[in-house]
C-alpha positions as CSV (number, residue, x, y, z in Angstrom):
1,M,3.3,-4.4,-14.2
2,D,3.1,-4.5,-10.4
3,Y,6.1,-3.2,-8.5
4,A,6.2,-6.2,-6.3
5,Y,7.0,-8.6,-9.2
6,L,9.3,-6.4,-11.3
7,D,12.5,-8.0,-10.1
8,Q,11.1,-11.5,-10.8
9,Y,10.2,-10.6,-14.4
10,V,13.6,-9.0,-15.0
11,S,15.5,-11.9,-13.5
12,N,13.7,-14.2,-15.9
13,N,14.5,-12.0,-18.9
14,L,10.9,-11.2,-19.7
15,L,11.1,-7.4,-20.1
16,V,12.6,-5.0,-22.6
17,D,15.2,-2.5,-21.3
18,L,13.6,0.9,-21.9
19,T,16.7,2.9,-21.4
20,P,17.6,3.3,-25.1
21,Y,14.1,4.7,-25.8
22,I,14.6,7.2,-23.0
23,E,18.0,8.2,-24.4
24,D,16.7,8.7,-28.0
25,G,13.7,10.7,-26.9
26,T,11.0,8.1,-27.8
27,L,10.0,8.0,-24.2
28,N,10.3,11.4,-22.6
29,V,10.8,11.5,-18.8
30,D,12.2,15.0,-18.6
31,N,9.5,16.1,-16.1
32,C,9.5,13.0,-14.0
33,S,11.2,12.5,-10.6
34,Q,14.4,10.4,-10.8
35,D,13.2,8.6,-7.7
36,I,10.1,7.4,-9.5
37,I,12.1,6.4,-12.6
38,N,14.4,4.5,-10.3
39,S,11.4,2.6,-8.9
40,G,11.0,1.0,-12.3
41,S,14.7,0.2,-12.6
42,V,16.8,-2.9,-11.9
43,D,20.6,-2.8,-11.9
44,G,20.6,0.7,-13.5
45,K,18.3,-0.2,-16.4
46,V,14.8,1.0,-16.7
47,Y,12.3,-1.8,-17.3
48,S,9.0,-0.1,-16.2
49,I,7.5,3.4,-16.1
50,A,4.9,4.3,-13.4
51,I,1.5,5.4,-14.5
52,G,1.1,7.4,-11.3
53,I,2.5,8.1,-7.8
54,N,0.8,6.3,-4.9
55,A,1.3,6.0,-1.2
56,P,0.0,3.9,1.7
57,A,-3.2,5.6,3.0
58,M,-5.4,5.0,6.0
59,V,-8.9,6.1,5.0
60,Y,-11.2,6.8,8.0
61,N,-14.7,7.7,8.8
62,K,-14.4,11.3,10.0
63,T,-18.1,11.4,10.9
64,I,-17.4,8.7,13.6
65,T,-14.1,10.1,14.8
66,D,-15.8,13.6,15.2
67,Q,-18.7,12.0,17.0
68,A,-16.2,10.4,19.4
69,G,-14.3,13.7,19.8
70,V,-11.1,12.0,18.5
71,E,-8.6,13.8,16.4
72,I,-6.7,11.7,13.8
73,K,-3.3,13.1,13.3
74,D,-0.9,12.3,10.5
75,N,2.1,10.1,11.1
76,M,0.7,8.3,14.1
77,T,2.8,5.7,15.9
78,L,1.3,2.2,16.3
79,D,0.7,2.8,20.0
80,E,-1.2,6.0,19.2
81,F,-3.3,4.1,16.6
82,V,-4.2,1.4,19.2
83,A,-5.1,4.0,21.8
84,V,-7.4,5.8,19.3
85,S,-9.0,2.5,18.3
86,K,-9.8,1.7,21.9
87,E,-11.2,5.2,22.5
88,I,-13.5,5.1,19.4
89,Y,-14.8,1.7,20.4
90,A,-15.5,2.8,23.9
91,K,-17.4,5.9,22.7
92,T,-19.2,4.6,19.6
93,G,-19.0,0.8,19.6
94,C,-17.4,1.0,16.2
95,K,-14.5,-1.4,15.7
96,T,-11.2,-1.4,13.9
97,N,-9.9,-3.3,10.9
98,M,-6.3,-3.1,10.0
99,A,-5.1,-5.6,7.5
100,Y,-8.1,-6.6,5.4
101,G,-6.4,-7.4,2.0
102,V,-3.0,-5.6,2.5
103,S,-1.4,-7.6,5.4
104,Q,1.9,-8.0,3.7
105,E,2.2,-4.3,2.8
106,I,1.2,-3.2,6.3
107,L,3.7,-5.5,7.9
108,Q,6.4,-4.4,5.6
109,A,5.7,-0.7,6.4
110,M,6.0,-1.5,10.1
111,I,9.3,-3.4,9.6
112,R,10.7,-0.3,7.8
113,G,10.2,1.5,11.1
114,Y,12.8,-0.7,12.8
115,D,15.9,1.1,11.6
116,G,14.8,0.8,8.0
117,H,14.7,-3.0,7.9
118,V,12.9,-4.7,5.0
119,L,10.5,-7.6,5.1
120,F,12.1,-9.4,2.2
121,D,15.8,-9.9,1.5
122,E,17.5,-12.2,-1.0
123,G,17.0,-15.8,0.2
124,K,15.8,-14.7,3.6
125,L,13.6,-12.3,5.6
126,G,15.2,-9.0,6.2
127,V,14.7,-8.8,10.0
128,D,17.0,-9.7,12.9
129,S,14.4,-11.7,14.9
130,A,10.8,-12.8,15.2
131,D,10.3,-10.0,17.8
132,E,9.8,-7.4,15.0
133,F,6.6,-9.3,13.9
134,V,5.0,-9.3,17.3
135,P,3.5,-5.8,17.3
136,F,1.7,-6.5,14.1
137,Y,0.0,-9.7,15.4
138,K,-0.6,-8.1,18.8
139,V,-3.1,-5.7,17.2
140,Y,-5.1,-8.8,16.2
141,E,-4.7,-10.7,19.4
142,D,-5.4,-7.8,21.8
143,G,-8.0,-6.2,19.6
144,V,-10.2,-9.4,19.3
145,K,-9.8,-10.2,23.0
146,E,-10.6,-6.7,24.1
147,G,-13.5,-6.3,21.7
148,W,-12.3,-3.3,19.6
149,Y,-11.1,-5.3,16.6
150,I,-13.7,-6.8,14.1
151,E,-14.4,-10.5,14.6
152,P,-12.7,-12.7,11.9
153,S,-16.1,-14.3,11.1
154,V,-17.2,-11.1,9.6
155,F,-14.8,-11.5,6.7
156,A,-16.0,-14.9,5.8
157,E,-18.9,-13.3,4.0
158,L,-17.0,-10.6,2.3
159,T,-15.1,-10.4,-1.0
160,P,-11.4,-9.6,-0.4
161,G,-10.3,-6.4,-2.1
162,S,-13.9,-5.1,-2.7
163,I,-14.2,-1.5,-1.6
164,E,-18.0,-1.8,-1.6
165,Q,-17.7,-4.7,0.9
166,D,-15.0,-3.2,3.0
167,P,-16.2,-2.9,6.7
168,L,-15.6,0.8,6.4
169,I,-18.3,1.0,3.8
170,Y,-20.4,-2.2,4.1
171,G,-20.8,-2.5,7.9
172,S,-24.4,-2.2,8.9
173,S,-23.9,-2.2,12.7
174,P,-21.1,-1.2,15.1
175,E,-20.2,-4.9,15.4
176,T,-19.5,-5.2,11.7
177,M,-18.4,-1.6,11.0
178,S,-14.8,-0.4,11.0
179,W,-14.0,3.3,11.4
180,V,-10.9,2.7,9.2
181,A,-9.5,1.0,6.2
182,F,-5.9,0.4,5.1
183,C,-5.4,0.9,1.4
184,W,-3.6,3.1,-1.2
185,S,-4.0,6.8,-1.8
186,N,-5.4,6.3,-5.3
187,Q,-8.3,4.3,-3.8
188,Y,-9.5,7.2,-1.7
189,A,-11.8,8.5,-4.5
190,A,-13.4,5.0,-4.9
191,F,-14.0,4.8,-1.1
192,T,-15.5,8.3,-1.2
193,N,-17.8,7.4,-4.1
194,A,-18.9,4.1,-2.4
195,A,-19.6,5.7,1.0
196,P,-23.2,6.5,2.1
197,E,-24.0,10.2,1.8
198,D,-24.1,10.8,5.5
199,I,-20.4,9.6,5.9
200,N,-17.5,12.0,5.6
201,L,-14.2,10.3,4.8
202,D,-10.6,11.5,5.2
203,L,-7.2,10.0,4.9
204,T,-3.9,9.9,6.7
205,T,-0.7,7.8,6.9
206,W,-0.4,4.2,8.2
207,P,0.8,3.9,11.8
208,S,4.3,2.8,12.6
209,K,7.1,2.9,15.2
210,D,8.9,5.5,13.0
211,P,6.5,6.9,10.4
212,K,9.3,8.8,8.5
213,K,11.2,5.6,7.9
214,S,8.0,3.6,7.1
215,N,6.3,6.0,4.7
216,F,7.1,5.7,1.0
217,L,6.0,6.7,-2.4
218,K,5.2,3.8,-4.7
219,P,4.3,3.4,-8.4
220,S,0.6,2.8,-8.4
221,Q,1.0,0.6,-11.5
222,L,3.7,0.4,-14.1
223,F,4.0,-0.2,-17.8
224,S,6.5,-2.6,-19.3
225,V,7.2,-4.0,-22.7
226,S,7.5,-7.8,-23.2
227,V,10.6,-9.2,-24.8
228,D,8.2,-11.1,-27.1
229,S,6.9,-7.8,-28.5
230,K,7.4,-7.6,-32.3
231,D,7.3,-3.8,-32.1
232,P,8.9,-2.5,-28.8
233,V,9.2,1.0,-30.3
234,T,5.5,1.3,-30.4
235,G,5.3,0.0,-26.9
236,A,7.6,2.8,-25.8
237,K,5.5,5.3,-27.6
238,I,2.4,4.1,-25.8
239,I,4.1,4.6,-22.5
240,D,5.2,8.0,-23.5
241,Y,1.6,8.8,-24.4
242,W,0.3,7.8,-21.0
243,T,3.1,9.8,-19.3
244,N,3.0,13.0,-21.3
245,S,-0.3,13.4,-23.2
246,M,-2.9,15.7,-21.7
247,D,-5.5,14.1,-23.8
248,C,-4.8,10.8,-22.2
249,N,-4.6,12.2,-18.6
250,E,-7.8,14.2,-19.0
251,I,-9.5,10.8,-19.6
252,L,-7.7,9.0,-16.8
253,L,-8.0,11.9,-14.3
254,A,-5.4,10.6,-11.9
255,E,-7.4,7.4,-11.3
256,R,-4.1,5.5,-11.1
257,G,-2.4,7.9,-8.9
258,V,-0.8,11.4,-9.2
259,P,0.7,11.7,-12.7
260,I,4.5,11.3,-12.7
261,S,5.1,14.2,-15.0
262,S,5.1,17.4,-12.9
263,K,3.9,19.3,-16.0
264,V,1.0,17.1,-16.6
265,A,0.0,17.0,-12.9
266,E,0.1,20.8,-12.8
267,E,-2.1,21.2,-15.9
268,L,-4.5,18.5,-14.8
269,A,-5.2,19.8,-11.3
270,P,-8.1,22.1,-12.2
271,S,-9.9,19.2,-13.8
272,L,-9.8,17.0,-10.8
273,T,-12.5,16.3,-8.2
274,E,-12.2,17.4,-4.6
275,S,-11.2,13.9,-3.6
276,D,-8.4,13.8,-6.1
277,Q,-7.2,17.2,-5.1
278,K,-7.1,15.9,-1.5
279,V,-5.0,13.0,-2.6
280,I,-2.5,15.2,-4.4
281,S,-2.2,17.3,-1.2
282,F,-1.7,14.2,0.8
283,I,1.1,12.9,-1.5
284,N,2.8,16.3,-1.8
285,D,2.3,17.8,1.7
286,V,2.0,14.8,4.1
287,V,3.9,11.8,2.7
288,T,6.7,13.3,0.5
289,P,8.3,15.4,3.4
290,N,8.0,12.4,5.8
291,S,9.1,9.4,3.7
292,S,12.0,7.2,2.8
293,Q,13.1,5.5,-0.4
294,I,10.8,2.6,-1.4
295,N,12.1,-1.0,-0.8
296,P,13.5,-3.0,-3.8
297,P,10.9,-5.1,-5.7
298,Y,10.0,-8.3,-3.9
299,P,12.3,-11.4,-4.6
300,N,11.1,-14.9,-5.3
301,G,9.2,-16.4,-2.4
302,S,7.4,-13.2,-1.4
303,A,3.9,-14.4,-2.6
304,E,4.2,-17.6,-0.5
305,V,5.3,-15.6,2.5
306,S,2.4,-13.2,2.0
307,D,0.0,-16.1,2.1
308,L,1.6,-17.3,5.3
309,I,1.3,-13.8,6.9
310,N,-2.5,-13.9,6.2
311,K,-3.0,-17.5,7.5
312,L,-1.1,-16.8,10.7
313,G,-3.1,-13.6,11.2
314,E,-6.3,-15.5,10.9
315,K,-5.2,-18.1,13.4
316,V,-4.3,-15.3,15.9
317,C,-7.8,-13.8,15.4
318,Y,-9.4,-17.1,16.1
319,G,-7.3,-17.6,19.2
320,E,-5.4,-20.6,17.8
321,L,-2.0,-18.8,18.1
322,T,-0.6,-16.0,20.3
323,A,1.1,-13.1,18.7
324,E,4.5,-14.4,19.8
325,E,3.8,-17.9,18.4
326,A,2.6,-16.4,15.0
327,A,5.7,-14.2,14.9
328,E,8.0,-17.1,15.5
329,Q,6.3,-19.3,12.9
330,L,6.5,-16.5,10.3
331,Y,10.2,-16.0,11.1
332,T,11.0,-19.7,10.9
333,E,8.8,-20.7,8.0
334,G,9.3,-17.5,6.1
335,N,13.0,-17.8,6.1
336,K,12.7,-21.4,4.9
337,I,10.5,-20.4,2.0
338,M,12.8,-17.5,1.0
339,A,15.9,-19.8,1.1
340,E,14.2,-22.5,-1.0
341,K,13.1,-20.0,-3.6
342,A,16.5,-18.6,-3.9
343,K,18.1,-21.9,-4.9
């Protein structure tokens, strides 16, 4: 189960309430954070259990930033990120890529920085005006015009979501290379494994107007049991196995995020790679002290709005729309989509 769709599955009565199995001990969550358990809950009932803890992460080419003499600090504002992008381009020719594959998530994180607003509300967008969308699209508009953002034509030949083809890894020249990729913390190891040997990668938080309001911990992936299951007890036992078994987690090795059981995470740590250890430190030391409660699961209409966000971003990159025009279209058409889906 993906966190984004949990509410939609629950509202359509597709998932088993796991609360009774937690109460009778079939599914043991004694060593799990209540915030993480809440992330799989709807209206006080638990419908999903996270496999691991995840957070938005900005993976960057430290070899290039060191070459440029630029320090990448945690919890940058958006203005600081843009300034860094311009400086790296001026000194190395290497460009920036912000929203390749995760546009909706990045925009939502930015919106959280505006007094804790949300991108999606019931039957509407959770913002006061189109103005809150402008800074997101301005990165595209200004970056392409000024040369420091990767040209949109580069992405026509790439497979969306492929780490091996991400411009951070795949770029063969400064024109097609990005010094940065926006992703999730559990993907850091995959980026590290895919990177050429002469590239040193590091990770930090996504930029935002107010990083503490924007940062959040998210279930990397969840397990649910279908209402069509003939044996939901066994389903609950399988989730318990993934949550509490060291045998299971020594195979998984935090590939789906930091284990939600503090006991398992502690016992597993010595078995993890340097990359995984860095992710645990990132989650515990950087994000957790500077984060806010995750937004509720996305309501109906979010998938269509996400598609609209991407299409408008592409038009801005190609110069067909200004940032202000894209923001206004997203506000108007997005609210219309959400209202229609709520009927």
